[in-house]
N, CA, C and O atoms as a GROMACS GRO file, in nm:
protein
  292
    1UNK      N    1   1.861  -0.852  -0.279
    1UNK     CA    2   2.006  -0.855  -0.290
    1UNK      C    3   2.047  -0.943  -0.407
    1UNK      O    4   2.162  -0.938  -0.449
    2UNK      N    5   1.958  -1.023  -0.460
    2UNK     CA    6   1.994  -1.110  -0.572
    2UNK      C    7   2.042  -1.033  -0.694
    2UNK      O    8   2.136  -1.074  -0.761
    3UNK      N    9   1.977  -0.920  -0.721
    3UNK     CA   10   2.019  -0.840  -0.837
    3UNK      C   11   2.159  -0.786  -0.816
    3UNK      O   12   2.241  -0.785  -0.909
    4UNK      N   13   2.188  -0.740  -0.696
    4UNK     CA   14   2.320  -0.690  -0.665
    4UNK      C   15   2.424  -0.801  -0.677
    4UNK      O   16   2.532  -0.780  -0.732
    5UNK      N   17   2.392  -0.918  -0.626
    5UNK     CA   18   2.484  -1.032  -0.636
    5UNK      C   19   2.510  -1.068  -0.781
    5UNK      O   20   2.623  -1.102  -0.817
    6UNK      N   21   2.408  -1.060  -0.864
    6UNK     CA   22   2.424  -1.094  -1.006
    6UNK      C   23   2.522  -0.999  -1.074
    6UNK      O   24   2.593  -1.038  -1.166
    7UNK      N   25   2.525  -0.875  -1.029
    7UNK     CA   26   2.617  -0.776  -1.086
    7UNK      C   27   2.758  -0.794  -1.030
    7UNK      O   28   2.856  -0.786  -1.104
    8UNK      N   29   2.768  -0.818  -0.900
    8UNK     CA   30   2.899  -0.824  -0.834
    8UNK      C   31   2.970  -0.958  -0.850
    8UNK      O   32   3.093  -0.963  -0.852
    9UNK      N   33   2.895  -1.066  -0.861
    9UNK     CA   34   2.955  -1.201  -0.865
    9UNK      C   35   3.061  -1.215  -0.973
    9UNK      O   36   3.170  -1.263  -0.942
   10UNK      N   37   3.038  -1.176  -1.098
   10UNK     CA   38   3.139  -1.199  -1.203
   10UNK      C   39   3.254  -1.097  -1.204
   10UNK      O   40   3.346  -1.111  -1.284
   11UNK      N   41   3.248  -0.997  -1.119
   11UNK     CA   42   3.352  -0.894  -1.120
   11UNK      C   43   3.488  -0.951  -1.080
   11UNK      O   44   3.496  -1.028  -0.984
   12UNK      N   45   3.594  -0.912  -1.151
   12UNK     CA   46   3.727  -0.954  -1.109
   12UNK      C   47   3.775  -0.878  -0.986
   12UNK      O   48   3.874  -0.916  -0.923
   13UNK      N   49   3.706  -0.770  -0.950
   13UNK     CA   50   3.740  -0.688  -0.833
   13UNK      C   51   3.682  -0.753  -0.707
   13UNK      O   52   3.563  -0.782  -0.703
   14UNK      N   53   3.764  -0.777  -0.606
   14UNK     CA   54   3.711  -0.833  -0.481
   14UNK      C   55   3.610  -0.736  -0.418
   14UNK      O   56   3.639  -0.619  -0.397
   15UNK      N   57   3.490  -0.788  -0.388
   15UNK     CA   58   3.384  -0.704  -0.332
   15UNK      C   59   3.302  -0.782  -0.231
   15UNK      O   60   3.291  -0.904  -0.237
   16UNK      N   61   3.245  -0.706  -0.137
   16UNK     CA   62   3.157  -0.766  -0.038
   16UNK      C   63   3.042  -0.671  -0.010
   16UNK      O   64   3.054  -0.550  -0.025
   17UNK      N   65   2.930  -0.728   0.031
   17UNK     CA   66   2.818  -0.652   0.083
   17UNK      C   67   2.830  -0.664   0.234
   17UNK      O   68   2.838  -0.774   0.288
   18UNK      N   69   2.833  -0.550   0.302
   18UNK     CA   70   2.853  -0.548   0.447
   18UNK      C   71   2.727  -0.496   0.515
   18UNK      O   72   2.669  -0.396   0.473
   19UNK      N   73   2.685  -0.565   0.620
   19UNK     CA   74   2.575  -0.520   0.703
   19UNK      C   75   2.625  -0.397   0.779
   19UNK      O   76   2.709  -0.409   0.869
   20UNK      N   77   2.575  -0.281   0.742
   20UNK     CA   78   2.626  -0.156   0.797
   20UNK      C   79   2.597  -0.141   0.946
   20UNK      O   80   2.670  -0.070   1.016
   21UNK      N   81   2.496  -0.204   0.996
   21UNK     CA   82   2.463  -0.193   1.138
   21UNK      C   83   2.556  -0.276   1.224
   21UNK      O   84   2.588  -0.239   1.338
   22UNK      N   85   2.601  -0.389   1.172
   22UNK     CA   86   2.684  -0.480   1.251
   22UNK      C   87   2.829  -0.488   1.205
   22UNK      O   88   2.914  -0.538   1.277
   23UNK      N   89   2.858  -0.437   1.084
   23UNK     CA   90   2.995  -0.443   1.032
   23UNK      C   91   3.037  -0.582   0.989
   23UNK      O   92   3.156  -0.612   0.981
   24UNK      N   93   2.939  -0.667   0.960
   24UNK     CA   94   2.967  -0.804   0.920
   24UNK      C   95   2.945  -0.824   0.772
   24UNK      O   96   2.858  -0.760   0.712
   25UNK      N   97   3.024  -0.912   0.713
   25UNK     CA   98   3.008  -0.945   0.571
   25UNK      C   99   2.876  -1.020   0.556
   25UNK      O  100   2.854  -1.122   0.621
   26UNK      N  101   2.790  -0.969   0.470
   26UNK     CA  102   2.664  -1.036   0.440
   26UNK      C  103   2.681  -1.129   0.320
   26UNK      O  104   2.616  -1.233   0.310
   27UNK      N  105   2.769  -1.089   0.229
   27UNK     CA  106   2.792  -1.166   0.106
   27UNK      C  107   2.924  -1.122   0.046
   27UNK      O  108   2.960  -1.004   0.054
   28UNK      N  109   2.997  -1.214  -0.014
   28UNK     CA  110   3.124  -1.182  -0.080
   28UNK      C  111   3.128  -1.247  -0.217
   28UNK      O  112   3.076  -1.358  -0.236
   29UNK      N  113   3.190  -1.179  -0.312
   29UNK     CA  114   3.201  -1.238  -0.445
   29UNK      C  115   3.320  -1.335  -0.450
   29UNK      O  116   3.406  -1.332  -0.362
   30UNK      N  117   3.325  -1.420  -0.551
   30UNK     CA  118   3.434  -1.518  -0.561
   30UNK      C  119   3.573  -1.455  -0.568
   30UNK      O  120   3.669  -1.515  -0.522
   31UNK      N  121   3.584  -1.335  -0.624
   31UNK     CA  122   3.714  -1.269  -0.632
   31UNK      C  123   3.767  -1.235  -0.493
   31UNK      O  124   3.887  -1.249  -0.467
   32UNK      N  125   3.680  -1.192  -0.404
   32UNK     CA  126   3.723  -1.163  -0.267
   32UNK      C  127   3.761  -1.294  -0.197
   32UNK      O  128   3.862  -1.300  -0.128
   33UNK      N  129   3.680  -1.395  -0.215
   33UNK     CA  130   3.709  -1.525  -0.153
   33UNK      C  131   3.847  -1.576  -0.197
   33UNK      O  132   3.924  -1.626  -0.116
   34UNK      N  133   3.875  -1.564  -0.326
   34UNK     CA  134   4.004  -1.608  -0.377
   34UNK      C  135   4.118  -1.524  -0.320
   34UNK      O  136   4.225  -1.576  -0.287
   35UNK      N  137   4.095  -1.393  -0.310
   35UNK     CA  138   4.200  -1.303  -0.260
   35UNK      C  139   4.239  -1.333  -0.116
   35UNK      O  140   4.354  -1.316  -0.077
   36UNK      N  141   4.142  -1.378  -0.036
   36UNK     CA  142   4.172  -1.405   0.105
   36UNK      C  143   4.189  -1.554   0.134
   36UNK      O  144   4.215  -1.593   0.247
   37UNK      N  145   4.175  -1.637   0.031
   37UNK     CA  146   4.200  -1.780   0.047
   37UNK      C  147   4.094  -1.855   0.122
   37UNK      O  148   4.124  -1.951   0.193
   38UNK      N  149   3.970  -1.812   0.109
   38UNK     CA  150   3.858  -1.879   0.175
   38UNK      C  151   3.744  -1.894   0.076
   38UNK      O  152   3.743  -1.832  -0.030
   39UNK      N  153   3.648  -1.977   0.111
   39UNK     CA  154   3.528  -1.988   0.030
   39UNK      C  155   3.438  -1.868   0.056
   39UNK      O  156   3.439  -1.812   0.166
   40UNK      N  157   3.361  -1.829  -0.044
   40UNK     CA  158   3.273  -1.713  -0.028
   40UNK      C  159   3.175  -1.732   0.086
   40UNK      O  160   3.147  -1.638   0.160
   41UNK      N  161   3.123  -1.852   0.103
   41UNK     CA  162   3.028  -1.880   0.211
   41UNK      C  163   3.094  -1.865   0.348
   41UNK      O  164   3.029  -1.828   0.445
   42UNK      N  165   3.223  -1.894   0.355
   42UNK     CA  166   3.296  -1.881   0.483
   42UNK      C  167   3.309  -1.735   0.526
   42UNK      O  168   3.320  -1.706   0.646
   43UNK      N  169   3.306  -1.644   0.431
   43UNK     CA  170   3.324  -1.503   0.462
   43UNK      C  171   3.199  -1.440   0.524
   43UNK      O  172   3.209  -1.344   0.600
   44UNK      N  173   3.083  -1.495   0.491
   44UNK     CA  174   2.958  -1.441   0.546
   44UNK      C  175   2.959  -1.452   0.697
   44UNK      O  176   2.985  -1.559   0.752
   45UNK      N  177   2.932  -1.341   0.762
   45UNK     CA  178   2.927  -1.337   0.907
   45UNK      C  179   3.056  -1.292   0.973
   45UNK      O  180   3.059  -1.265   1.093
   46UNK      N  181   3.164  -1.283   0.895
   46UNK     CA  182   3.291  -1.235   0.951
   46UNK      C  183   3.290  -1.083   0.963
   46UNK      O  184   3.219  -1.015   0.888
   47UNK      N  185   3.367  -1.032   1.056
   47UNK     CA  186   3.381  -0.887   1.067
   47UNK      C  187   3.455  -0.835   0.944
   47UNK      O  188   3.562  -0.884   0.911
   48UNK      N  189   3.398  -0.737   0.879
   48UNK     CA  190   3.459  -0.682   0.757
   48UNK      C  191   3.597  -0.625   0.787
   48UNK      O  192   3.685  -0.630   0.701
   49UNK      N  193   3.617  -0.572   0.906
   49UNK     CA  194   3.747  -0.512   0.939
   49UNK      C  195   3.860  -0.614   0.938
   49UNK      O  196   3.976  -0.577   0.922
   50UNK      N  197   3.827  -0.740   0.955
   50UNK     CA  198   3.928  -0.845   0.952
   50UNK      C  199   3.978  -0.877   0.813
   50UNK      O  200   4.074  -0.952   0.797
   51UNK      N  201   3.913  -0.821   0.713
   51UNK     CA  202   3.949  -0.850   0.574
   51UNK      C  203   4.029  -0.739   0.508
   51UNK      O  204   4.066  -0.750   0.391
   52UNK      N  205   4.056  -0.633   0.583
   52UNK     CA  206   4.131  -0.521   0.526
   52UNK      C  207   4.260  -0.501   0.603
   52UNK      O  208   4.273  -0.545   0.718
   53UNK      N  209   4.354  -0.435   0.542
   53UNK     CA  210   4.482  -0.404   0.605
   53UNK      C  211   4.456  -0.315   0.726
   53UNK      O  212   4.370  -0.227   0.722
   54UNK      N  213   4.530  -0.337   0.835
   54UNK     CA  214   4.509  -0.256   0.956
   54UNK      C  215   4.512  -0.105   0.932
   54UNK      O  216   4.438  -0.031   0.997
   55UNK      N  217   4.594  -0.060   0.840
   55UNK     CA  218   4.600   0.084   0.810
   55UNK      C  219   4.471   0.135   0.748
   55UNK      O  220   4.442   0.254   0.755
   56UNK      N  221   4.392   0.046   0.686
   56UNK     CA  222   4.269   0.085   0.619
   56UNK      C  223   4.146   0.071   0.708
   56UNK      O  224   4.036   0.111   0.667
   57UNK      N  225   4.161   0.016   0.827
   57UNK     CA  226   4.046  -0.009   0.914
   57UNK      C  227   3.972   0.118   0.956
   57UNK      O  228   3.849   0.116   0.959
   58UNK      N  229   4.041   0.228   0.990
   58UNK     CA  230   3.966   0.350   1.025
   58UNK      C  231   3.879   0.401   0.910
   58UNK      O  232   3.767   0.446   0.931
   59UNK      N  233   3.932   0.393   0.789
   59UNK     CA  234   3.855   0.437   0.671
   59UNK      C  235   3.735   0.346   0.649
   59UNK      O  236   3.627   0.394   0.614
   60UNK      N  237   3.753   0.215   0.668
   60UNK     CA  238   3.641   0.121   0.655
   60UNK      C  239   3.535   0.149   0.761
   60UNK      O  240   3.416   0.152   0.731
   61UNK      N  241   3.579   0.170   0.885
   61UNK     CA  242   3.484   0.199   0.993
   61UNK      C  243   3.403   0.325   0.963
   61UNK      O  244   3.283   0.329   0.988
   62UNK      N  245   3.469   0.427   0.910
   62UNK     CA  246   3.399   0.550   0.875
   62UNK      C  247   3.297   0.526   0.764
   62UNK      O  248   3.187   0.580   0.767
   63UNK      N  249   3.334   0.445   0.666
   63UNK     CA  250   3.242   0.415   0.556
   63UNK      C  251   3.122   0.336   0.605
   63UNK      O  252   3.010   0.360   0.561
   64UNK      N  253   3.145   0.241   0.696
   64UNK     CA  254   3.034   0.162   0.750
   64UNK      C  255   2.941   0.250   0.832
   64UNK      O  256   2.819   0.240   0.822
   65UNK      N  257   2.999   0.338   0.915
   65UNK     CA  258   2.917   0.430   0.994
   65UNK      C  259   2.835   0.523   0.903
   65UNK      O  260   2.718   0.550   0.931
   66UNK      N  261   2.896   0.570   0.797
   66UNK     CA  262   2.824   0.657   0.704
   66UNK      C  263   2.709   0.582   0.637
   66UNK      O  264   2.600   0.636   0.620
   67UNK      N  265   2.735   0.456   0.599
   67UNK     CA  266   2.630   0.376   0.537
   67UNK      C  267   2.518   0.346   0.635
   67UNK      O  268   2.401   0.343   0.597
   68UNK      N  269   2.553   0.322   0.760
   68UNK     CA  270   2.452   0.293   0.862
   68UNK      C  271   2.361   0.413   0.885
   68UNK      O  272   2.244   0.397   0.919
   69UNK      N  273   2.414   0.532   0.866
   69UNK     CA  274   2.336   0.653   0.884
   69UNK      C  275   2.259   0.693   0.760
   69UNK      O  276   2.180   0.787   0.765
   70UNK      N  277   2.281   0.624   0.649
   70UNK     CA  278   2.214   0.654   0.522
   70UNK      C  279   2.072   0.599   0.527
   70UNK      O  280   2.053   0.479   0.547
   71UNK      N  281   1.974   0.684   0.510
   71UNK     CA  282   1.835   0.639   0.516
   71UNK      C  283   1.776   0.616   0.378
   71UNK      O  284   1.654   0.615   0.362
   72UNK      N  285   1.861   0.599   0.277
   72UNK     CA  286   1.812   0.585   0.139
   72UNK      C  287   1.767   0.444   0.104
   72UNK      O  288   1.728   0.420  -0.011
   73UNK      N  289   1.771   0.348   0.198
   73UNK     CA  290   1.729   0.212   0.163
   73UNK      C  291   1.582   0.206   0.167
   73UNK      O  292   1.523   0.101   0.141
   0.00000   0.00000   0.00000
């Protein structure tokens, strides 16, 4: 995951790596931390659904389920 973090960390776009099996934030870039007013380390372990607008939660849940079913790892 270090290579992925190296690419995502400097991005101005808020981004997170989510554990698809549990729906928890595994890692967040500084832009996401700034957008939600928390430290990046504080975001690890939080439910990803808590970081998105309620209207977007069904779409996030579908994306996480799709990723969990992806056997390409």
